[in-house]
C-alpha positions as a Markdown table, in Angstrom:
| # | Residue | x | y | z |
|---|---|---|---|---|
| 1 | Met | -11.4 | -19.0 | -2.9 |
| 2 | Thr | -10.7 | -15.4 | -3.8 |
| 3 | Gly | -8.7 | -13.4 | -1.4 |
| 4 | Arg | -9.5 | -10.0 | 0.0 |
| 5 | Ile | -6.6 | -7.6 | 0.5 |
| 6 | Gly | -7.0 | -4.3 | 2.2 |
| 7 | Ile | -4.7 | -1.4 | 1.1 |
| 8 | Thr | -4.4 | 1.8 | 3.1 |
| 9 | Leu | -3.5 | 4.7 | 0.9 |
| 10 | Gly | -1.3 | 6.3 | 3.5 |
| 11 | Asp | -0.5 | 10.0 | 3.1 |
| 12 | Val | -2.4 | 11.0 | 0.0 |
| 13 | Thr | -0.1 | 14.0 | -0.6 |
| 14 | Gly | 2.8 | 11.5 | -1.0 |
| 15 | Val | 3.3 | 8.7 | -3.5 |
| 16 | Gly | 1.2 | 6.1 | -1.7 |
| 17 | Pro | -1.9 | 6.3 | -3.9 |
| 18 | Glu | 0.2 | 6.4 | -7.1 |
| 19 | Val | 2.3 | 3.3 | -6.3 |
| 20 | Thr | -0.9 | 1.5 | -5.1 |
| 21 | Leu | -2.8 | 2.1 | -8.3 |
| 22 | Lys | 0.2 | 1.3 | -10.5 |
| 23 | Ala | 0.8 | -1.9 | -8.6 |
| 24 | Leu | -2.8 | -3.0 | -8.9 |
| 25 | Ala | -2.7 | -2.3 | -12.6 |
| 26 | Ala | 0.4 | -4.4 | -12.9 |
| 27 | Glu | -1.1 | -7.3 | -10.9 |
| 28 | Ala | -4.6 | -7.2 | -12.5 |
| 29 | Ala | -4.1 | -10.2 | -14.7 |
| 30 | Val | -2.2 | -12.3 | -12.2 |
| 31 | Asp | -5.1 | -13.6 | -10.2 |
| 32 | Ser | -8.6 | -12.8 | -9.1 |
| 33 | Thr | -7.8 | -11.1 | -5.8 |
| 34 | Arg | -10.3 | -8.5 | -4.6 |
| 35 | Tyr | -8.9 | -5.2 | -3.1 |
| 36 | Leu | -10.3 | -2.7 | -0.7 |
| 37 | Leu | -8.5 | 0.6 | -1.0 |
| 38 | Ile | -8.9 | 2.5 | 2.3 |
| 39 | Gly | -8.5 | 6.3 | 1.9 |
| 40 | Asp | -10.0 | 9.3 | 0.3 |
| 41 | Glu | -12.0 | 8.2 | -2.8 |
| 42 | Gly | -11.6 | 11.5 | -4.6 |
| 43 | Tyr | -7.8 | 11.4 | -4.6 |
| 44 | Ala | -7.9 | 7.7 | -5.8 |
| 45 | Arg | -10.4 | 8.4 | -8.6 |
| 46 | Arg | -8.6 | 11.6 | -9.8 |
| 47 | Leu | -5.2 | 9.8 | -9.9 |
| 48 | Asn | -6.6 | 6.8 | -11.6 |
| 49 | Glu | -7.9 | 9.1 | -14.4 |
| 50 | Lys | -4.7 | 11.2 | -14.5 |
| 51 | Leu | -2.5 | 8.1 | -14.8 |
| 52 | Ala | -4.8 | 6.6 | -17.4 |
| 53 | Leu | -4.8 | 3.3 | -15.6 |
| 54 | His | -8.5 | 2.7 | -16.2 |
| 55 | Leu | -8.9 | 0.6 | -13.1 |
| 56 | Pro | -12.7 | -0.1 | -12.5 |
| 57 | Leu | -12.8 | 1.5 | -9.1 |
| 58 | Gln | -16.2 | 1.4 | -7.3 |
| 59 | Ser | -17.4 | 2.5 | -3.9 |
| 60 | Phe | -17.5 | -0.3 | -1.3 |
| 61 | Val | -20.9 | -1.4 | 0.0 |
| 62 | Asp | -20.2 | -5.0 | 0.9 |
| 63 | Trp | -18.4 | -8.1 | -0.4 |
| 64 | Glu | -21.5 | -9.4 | -2.0 |
| 65 | Thr | -21.1 | -6.7 | -4.6 |
| 66 | Pro | -19.4 | -7.9 | -7.8 |
| 67 | Gly | -16.1 | -6.3 | -8.6 |
| 68 | Arg | -12.4 | -6.3 | -7.7 |
| 69 | Tyr | -11.4 | -2.8 | -6.9 |
| 70 | Phe | -13.3 | -1.1 | -4.1 |
| 71 | Leu | -12.9 | 2.3 | -2.4 |
| 72 | Leu | -13.7 | 3.0 | 1.2 |
| 73 | Ser | -13.2 | 6.4 | 2.9 |
| 74 | Pro | -12.8 | 6.3 | 6.7 |
| 75 | Leu | -13.7 | 10.0 | 6.9 |
| 76 | Thr | -17.2 | 11.5 | 7.0 |
| 77 | Glu | -16.1 | 14.3 | 4.7 |
| 78 | Pro | -13.9 | 14.1 | 1.6 |
| 79 | Leu | -10.5 | 15.7 | 1.6 |
| 80 | Pro | -10.2 | 18.9 | -0.4 |
| 81 | Ala | -8.3 | 18.5 | -3.7 |
| 82 | Gly | -4.9 | 20.0 | -4.0 |
| 83 | Leu | -3.6 | 19.6 | -0.4 |
| 84 | Val | -0.1 | 20.7 | 0.1 |
| 85 | Ala | 2.5 | 18.0 | 0.8 |
| 86 | Gly | 2.4 | 17.0 | 4.5 |
| 87 | Ser | -0.9 | 18.6 | 5.1 |
| 88 | Pro | -2.3 | 18.0 | 8.6 |
| 89 | Ala | -5.6 | 16.9 | 7.0 |
| 90 | Ala | -3.7 | 14.3 | 5.0 |
| 91 | Ala | -1.9 | 13.0 | 8.1 |
| 92 | Gln | -5.2 | 12.7 | 10.0 |
| 93 | Ala | -6.7 | 10.8 | 7.1 |
| 94 | Ala | -3.7 | 8.5 | 7.0 |
| 95 | Val | -4.2 | 7.5 | 10.6 |
| 96 | Ala | -7.9 | 7.0 | 10.1 |
| 97 | Ser | -7.2 | 4.7 | 7.2 |
| 98 | Leu | -4.7 | 2.7 | 9.1 |
| 99 | Arg | -7.2 | 2.3 | 12.0 |
| 100 | Glu | -10.0 | 1.3 | 9.7 |
| 101 | Gly | -7.8 | -1.3 | 7.9 |
| 102 | Gly | -6.5 | -2.7 | 11.2 |
| 103 | His | -10.0 | -3.1 | 12.7 |
| 104 | Arg | -11.2 | -4.9 | 9.6 |
| 105 | Cys | -8.3 | -7.3 | 9.8 |
| 106 | Val | -9.0 | -8.0 | 13.5 |
| 107 | Arg | -12.6 | -8.7 | 12.5 |
| 108 | Arg | -11.4 | -11.1 | 9.8 |
| 109 | Glu | -13.0 | -9.1 | 7.1 |
| 110 | Leu | -9.7 | -8.9 | 5.2 |
| 111 | Asp | -7.1 | -11.7 | 4.6 |
| 112 | Ala | -4.2 | -9.2 | 4.7 |
| 113 | Leu | -3.4 | -5.5 | 5.0 |
| 114 | Val | -0.9 | -3.7 | 2.8 |
| 115 | Thr | -0.1 | -0.2 | 4.1 |
| 116 | Ala | 1.1 | 2.6 | 1.9 |
| 117 | Pro | 3.7 | 5.1 | 3.3 |
| 118 | Val | 2.9 | 7.7 | 5.9 |
| 119 | His | 5.0 | 10.5 | 7.3 |
| 120 | Lys | 5.6 | 9.9 | 11.0 |
| 121 | Ala | 6.7 | 13.5 | 11.9 |
| 122 | Asn | 3.6 | 15.0 | 10.2 |
| 123 | Ile | 1.3 | 12.6 | 12.0 |
| 124 | Val | 2.9 | 13.6 | 15.4 |
| 125 | Arg | 2.5 | 17.3 | 14.4 |
| 126 | Ala | -1.2 | 16.6 | 13.7 |
| 127 | Gly | -1.7 | 15.5 | 17.3 |
| 128 | His | -1.0 | 11.8 | 17.5 |
| 129 | Ala | 1.4 | 9.9 | 19.7 |
| 130 | Phe | 2.8 | 8.0 | 16.7 |
| 131 | Ile | 6.0 | 5.9 | 16.4 |
| 132 | Gly | 5.3 | 4.0 | 13.3 |
| 133 | Gln | 2.7 | 1.9 | 11.5 |
| 134 | Thr | 4.1 | -1.3 | 12.9 |
| 135 | Glu | 3.7 | -0.1 | 16.5 |
| 136 | Phe | 0.3 | 1.4 | 15.8 |
| 137 | Leu | -1.1 | -1.8 | 14.4 |
| 138 | Ser | 0.5 | -3.9 | 17.2 |
| 139 | Gln | -1.2 | -1.7 | 19.8 |
| 140 | Leu | -4.5 | -1.8 | 17.9 |
| 141 | Ala | -4.4 | -5.6 | 17.7 |
| 142 | Gly | -3.3 | -6.0 | 21.4 |
| 143 | Ala | -0.2 | -7.8 | 20.1 |
| 144 | Asn | 2.9 | -7.2 | 22.3 |
| 145 | Arg | 5.1 | -9.8 | 20.8 |
| 146 | Thr | 5.7 | -8.4 | 17.3 |
| 147 | Ala | 8.8 | -7.6 | 15.3 |
| 148 | Met | 9.6 | -5.8 | 12.0 |
| 149 | Met | 11.1 | -7.8 | 9.2 |
| 150 | Leu | 12.4 | -6.3 | 6.0 |
| 151 | Leu | 13.0 | -8.7 | 3.1 |
| 152 | Gly | 14.0 | -8.3 | -0.6 |
| 153 | Gln | 16.1 | -9.8 | -3.3 |
| 154 | Asp | 18.9 | -8.5 | -5.4 |
| 155 | Gln | 19.2 | -8.6 | -9.2 |
| 156 | Asn | 20.4 | -12.2 | -9.0 |
| 157 | Gln | 17.3 | -13.2 | -7.0 |
| 158 | Arg | 19.3 | -13.7 | -3.8 |
| 159 | Trp | 17.3 | -12.9 | -0.7 |
| 160 | Leu | 18.0 | -11.0 | 2.5 |
| 161 | Arg | 15.4 | -11.3 | 5.3 |
| 162 | Val | 16.2 | -9.2 | 8.3 |
| 163 | Ala | 14.2 | -9.1 | 11.6 |
| 164 | Leu | 14.9 | -6.2 | 14.0 |
| 165 | Val | 15.2 | -6.4 | 17.8 |
| 166 | Thr | 14.6 | -2.6 | 18.1 |
| 167 | Thr | 13.0 | -0.3 | 15.6 |
| 168 | His | 12.5 | 3.4 | 15.7 |
| 169 | Leu | 14.9 | 4.5 | 18.5 |
| 170 | Pro | 17.6 | 7.1 | 18.7 |
| 171 | Leu | 20.9 | 5.3 | 18.6 |
| 172 | Lys | 21.9 | 6.3 | 22.1 |
| 173 | Gln | 18.8 | 4.5 | 23.4 |
| 174 | Val | 19.4 | 1.2 | 21.5 |
| 175 | Ala | 21.6 | -0.6 | 24.0 |
| 176 | Pro | 19.2 | -0.4 | 27.0 |
| 177 | His | 16.4 | -1.7 | 24.8 |
| 178 | Val | 18.4 | -4.8 | 23.6 |
| 179 | Thr | 17.1 | -7.2 | 26.2 |
| 180 | Pro | 17.2 | -11.0 | 26.3 |
| 181 | Glu | 13.4 | -11.1 | 25.9 |
| 182 | Lys | 13.5 | -8.9 | 22.7 |
| 183 | Val | 16.4 | -10.8 | 21.2 |
| 184 | Asp | 14.7 | -14.1 | 22.0 |
| 185 | Leu | 11.4 | -12.9 | 20.4 |
| 186 | Ala | 13.2 | -11.7 | 17.2 |
| 187 | Ile | 14.9 | -15.0 | 16.9 |
| 188 | Ala | 11.7 | -17.0 | 17.3 |
| 189 | Leu | 9.7 | -14.8 | 14.9 |
| 190 | Ala | 12.5 | -14.9 | 12.3 |
| 191 | Ala | 12.5 | -18.7 | 12.4 |
| 192 | Gln | 8.7 | -18.8 | 12.2 |
| 193 | Ser | 8.8 | -16.5 | 9.2 |
| 194 | Cys | 10.9 | -18.9 | 7.3 |
| 195 | His | 8.3 | -21.6 | 7.9 |
| 196 | Asp | 5.5 | -19.2 | 6.9 |
| 197 | Leu | 7.4 | -18.5 | 3.6 |
| 198 | Gly | 7.6 | -22.2 | 2.9 |
| 199 | Leu | 11.4 | -22.3 | 3.0 |
| 200 | Pro | 13.1 | -25.7 | 3.3 |
| 201 | Arg | 15.0 | -24.6 | 6.4 |
| 202 | Ala | 15.0 | -21.8 | 9.0 |
| 203 | Arg | 18.7 | -21.1 | 9.7 |
| 204 | Val | 18.9 | -17.8 | 11.6 |
| 205 | Val | 22.0 | -15.7 | 12.3 |
| 206 | Val | 22.2 | -13.1 | 15.0 |
| 207 | Cys | 24.2 | -9.9 | 14.8 |
| 208 | Gly | 26.2 | -8.5 | 17.7 |
| 209 | Leu | 25.5 | -5.0 | 18.9 |
| 210 | Asn | 29.1 | -3.8 | 19.0 |
| 211 | Pro | 31.9 | -3.7 | 16.4 |
| 212 | His | 33.3 | -7.2 | 15.9 |
| 213 | Ala | 30.6 | -8.5 | 18.2 |
| 214 | Gly | 32.3 | -6.9 | 21.2 |
| 215 | Glu | 35.7 | -8.4 | 20.8 |
| 216 | Ser | 35.2 | -10.8 | 23.7 |
| 217 | Gly | 34.1 | -7.9 | 26.0 |
| 218 | Glu | 36.8 | -5.4 | 25.0 |
| 219 | Met | 34.3 | -3.2 | 23.1 |
| 220 | Gly | 31.1 | -3.9 | 25.0 |
| 221 | Asp | 29.6 | -6.7 | 26.9 |
| 222 | Glu | 26.0 | -6.9 | 25.5 |
| 223 | Glu | 27.1 | -9.9 | 23.4 |
| 224 | Gln | 28.2 | -11.8 | 26.5 |
| 225 | Ile | 25.5 | -10.7 | 28.9 |
| 226 | Thr | 22.4 | -10.4 | 26.7 |
| 227 | Ile | 22.6 | -11.6 | 23.1 |
| 228 | Gly | 24.7 | -14.7 | 23.6 |
| 229 | Pro | 22.4 | -16.2 | 26.3 |
| 230 | Ala | 19.3 | -15.5 | 24.2 |
| 231 | Val | 20.9 | -17.4 | 21.3 |
| 232 | Ala | 21.8 | -20.3 | 23.6 |
| 233 | Ala | 18.3 | -20.4 | 24.9 |
| 234 | Ala | 16.9 | -20.6 | 21.4 |
| 235 | Gln | 19.3 | -23.3 | 20.5 |
| 236 | Ala | 18.2 | -25.3 | 23.6 |
| 237 | Arg | 14.6 | -25.1 | 22.2 |
| 238 | Gly | 15.8 | -26.7 | 19.0 |
| 239 | Leu | 16.0 | -23.6 | 16.8 |
| 240 | Asp | 18.8 | -23.5 | 14.1 |
| 241 | Val | 20.4 | -20.3 | 15.2 |
| 242 | Val | 24.0 | -19.0 | 15.5 |
| 243 | Gly | 25.6 | -15.9 | 16.9 |
| 244 | Pro | 26.2 | -13.3 | 17.9 |
| 245 | Leu | 28.4 | -12.7 | 14.9 |
| 246 | Ser | 30.0 | -9.4 | 13.8 |
| 247 | Gly | 27.4 | -7.3 | 12.0 |
| 248 | Asp | 29.9 | -6.2 | 9.3 |
| 249 | Thr | 30.2 | -9.8 | 7.9 |
| 250 | Val | 26.8 | -11.4 | 8.6 |
| 251 | Phe | 25.0 | -9.9 | 5.6 |
| 252 | Tyr | 27.6 | -11.1 | 3.1 |
| 253 | His | 27.2 | -14.7 | 4.2 |
| 254 | Ala | 23.4 | -14.3 | 4.4 |
| 255 | Leu | 23.2 | -13.0 | 0.8 |
| 256 | Arg | 25.3 | -16.1 | -0.3 |
| 257 | Gly | 22.6 | -18.3 | 1.1 |
| 258 | Glu | 24.3 | -19.5 | 4.2 |
| 259 | Phe | 21.5 | -18.2 | 6.4 |
| 260 | Asp | 17.8 | -17.8 | 5.8 |
| 261 | Ala | 17.2 | -14.8 | 8.1 |
| 262 | Val | 19.2 | -12.3 | 10.0 |
| 263 | Val | 18.4 | -10.8 | 13.4 |
| 264 | Ala | 19.8 | -7.3 | 13.6 |
| 265 | Met | 19.9 | -5.3 | 16.8 |
| 266 | Tyr | 18.8 | -1.9 | 15.5 |
| 267 | His | 17.2 | -0.2 | 12.6 |
| 268 | Asp | 20.1 | 0.9 | 10.4 |
| 269 | Gln | 22.2 | -2.1 | 11.2 |
| 270 | Gly | 19.6 | -4.2 | 9.4 |
| 271 | Leu | 18.1 | -1.9 | 6.9 |
| 272 | Ala | 21.2 | -0.3 | 5.4 |
| 273 | Pro | 22.4 | -3.7 | 4.0 |
| 274 | Leu | 18.9 | -4.6 | 2.9 |
| 275 | Lys | 18.3 | -1.4 | 1.0 |
| 276 | Ala | 21.8 | -1.7 | -0.6 |
| 277 | Val | 20.7 | -4.9 | -2.3 |
| 278 | Ala | 16.9 | -4.5 | -2.7 |
| 279 | Phe | 16.2 | -0.7 | -2.7 |
| 280 | Asp | 13.3 | -0.9 | -5.1 |
| 281 | Thr | 11.9 | -4.2 | -4.1 |
| 282 | Gly | 12.2 | -4.3 | -0.3 |
| 283 | Val | 9.1 | -5.2 | 1.7 |
| 284 | Asn | 8.2 | -4.5 | 5.4 |
| 285 | Trp | 6.5 | -7.5 | 7.1 |
| 286 | Thr | 5.2 | -7.2 | 10.6 |
| 287 | Leu | 5.8 | -10.5 | 12.4 |
| 288 | Gly | 3.7 | -11.7 | 15.3 |
| 289 | Leu | 0.4 | -9.8 | 14.4 |
| 290 | Pro | -2.8 | -11.8 | 14.4 |
| 291 | Phe | -3.2 | -10.8 | 10.8 |
| 292 | Ile | -0.9 | -10.4 | 7.8 |
| 293 | Arg | 0.5 | -6.9 | 7.2 |
| 294 | Thr | 3.1 | -5.9 | 4.7 |
| 295 | Ser | 4.2 | -2.5 | 3.4 |
| 296 | Pro | 6.5 | -1.1 | 0.7 |
| 297 | Asp | 9.9 | -0.2 | 2.1 |
| 298 | His | 10.0 | 3.5 | 1.2 |
| 299 | Gly | 8.6 | 6.8 | 2.4 |
| 300 | Thr | 6.1 | 9.3 | 1.1 |
| 301 | Ala | 8.6 | 10.9 | -1.4 |
| 302 | Tyr | 6.8 | 14.3 | -1.4 |
| 303 | Asp | 9.4 | 15.6 | -3.9 |
| 304 | Ile | 8.0 | 13.4 | -6.7 |
| 305 | Ala | 4.4 | 13.0 | -5.6 |
| 306 | Gly | 1.8 | 13.8 | -8.2 |
| 307 | Arg | 4.3 | 13.7 | -11.1 |
| 308 | Gly | 3.5 | 10.1 | -12.2 |
| 309 | Val | 7.1 | 8.9 | -11.9 |
| 310 | Ala | 7.0 | 6.9 | -8.7 |
| 311 | Asn | 8.3 | 3.4 | -9.0 |
| 312 | Pro | 5.7 | 0.8 | -7.8 |
| 313 | Ser | 8.2 | -2.1 | -7.5 |
| 314 | Ser | 8.2 | -2.2 | -3.7 |
| 315 | Met | 4.4 | -2.0 | -3.5 |
| 316 | Ile | 4.1 | -4.8 | -6.1 |
| 317 | Ala | 6.4 | -6.9 | -3.9 |
| 318 | Ala | 4.4 | -6.0 | -0.8 |
| 319 | Leu | 1.2 | -7.1 | -2.5 |
| 320 | Arg | 2.7 | -10.3 | -3.7 |
| 321 | Leu | 4.0 | -11.2 | -0.3 |
| 322 | Ala | 0.6 | -10.5 | 1.3 |
| 323 | Lys | -1.1 | -12.8 | -1.2 |
| 324 | Gln | 1.5 | -15.5 | -0.7 |
| 325 | Leu | 1.2 | -15.4 | 3.0 |
| 326 | Ala | -2.7 | -15.3 | 2.8 |
| 327 | Arg | -2.9 | -18.2 | 0.4 |
| 328 | Pro | -2.7 | -21.1 | 2.9 |
| 329 | Ser | -5.7 | -19.7 | 4.9 |
| 330 | Leu | -7.8 | -19.5 | 1.7 |
| 331 | Arg | -7.5 | -23.2 | 0.8 |
């Protein structure tokens, strides 16, 4: 059975449409997947012509129509050409595309959703209470037990897979949000992700919050009061999990293959090591949603948008992961 992958174009004044079209061109001969590009049709068509990719884009009517690359605008009026970077109109369109893609996934019209980058601050300035695409889709789907995982491999094909307990928070707010329930959830979802990926084991390591995992309480007690008990509870349920261990050594051992997934307490604790080894190929995967959602692990890159030089490697990786995860449901 042929899969149906939705792709939201994100902020069209950024590199989202460019990396999307380049990734589709790169993947064209790999399989027979059908794609629904959700965003402004005019921007996609003009860029397809400018980049000389020659993708056979066609307006979406329904899935009975022959073809592989469909365009669907969530807006009643097309966006004007030549919008400046970060335009409020582009931000509004990005939210509309995300909403459209999420609803189509909830209705099982798509097998997975890949989301191109948006600019959070510009969406907020456009009038939306917006934290991030992960949180937006979780709320849309009514899913309150989700977590963000970033995964990627280095030049030697060694993987890092990092699930986050907290995501987009100021650092001073992290400690109060590291709760036993959130740590437990991240551990459970990280273990499940290993099974979903078809890995032979699901060995999870949990970072401490403080330097040296708190030094037995000398530099913070979250490891003793919150994180350690959550690890023990997961072990009691039969999960293969260890920790909390010092965050400055965990990733070294994970990259050597001693662990299959890492649970990090906050955004930069997990993402800085991940991006150090897989900057161009990192993928964002939302765990716990009732549908598959992946995303390239980079931003809108306004400074290079429209120049034709954006690297599509992360979007290619996001597409491949979405198809890999969707494949069992298509059998």
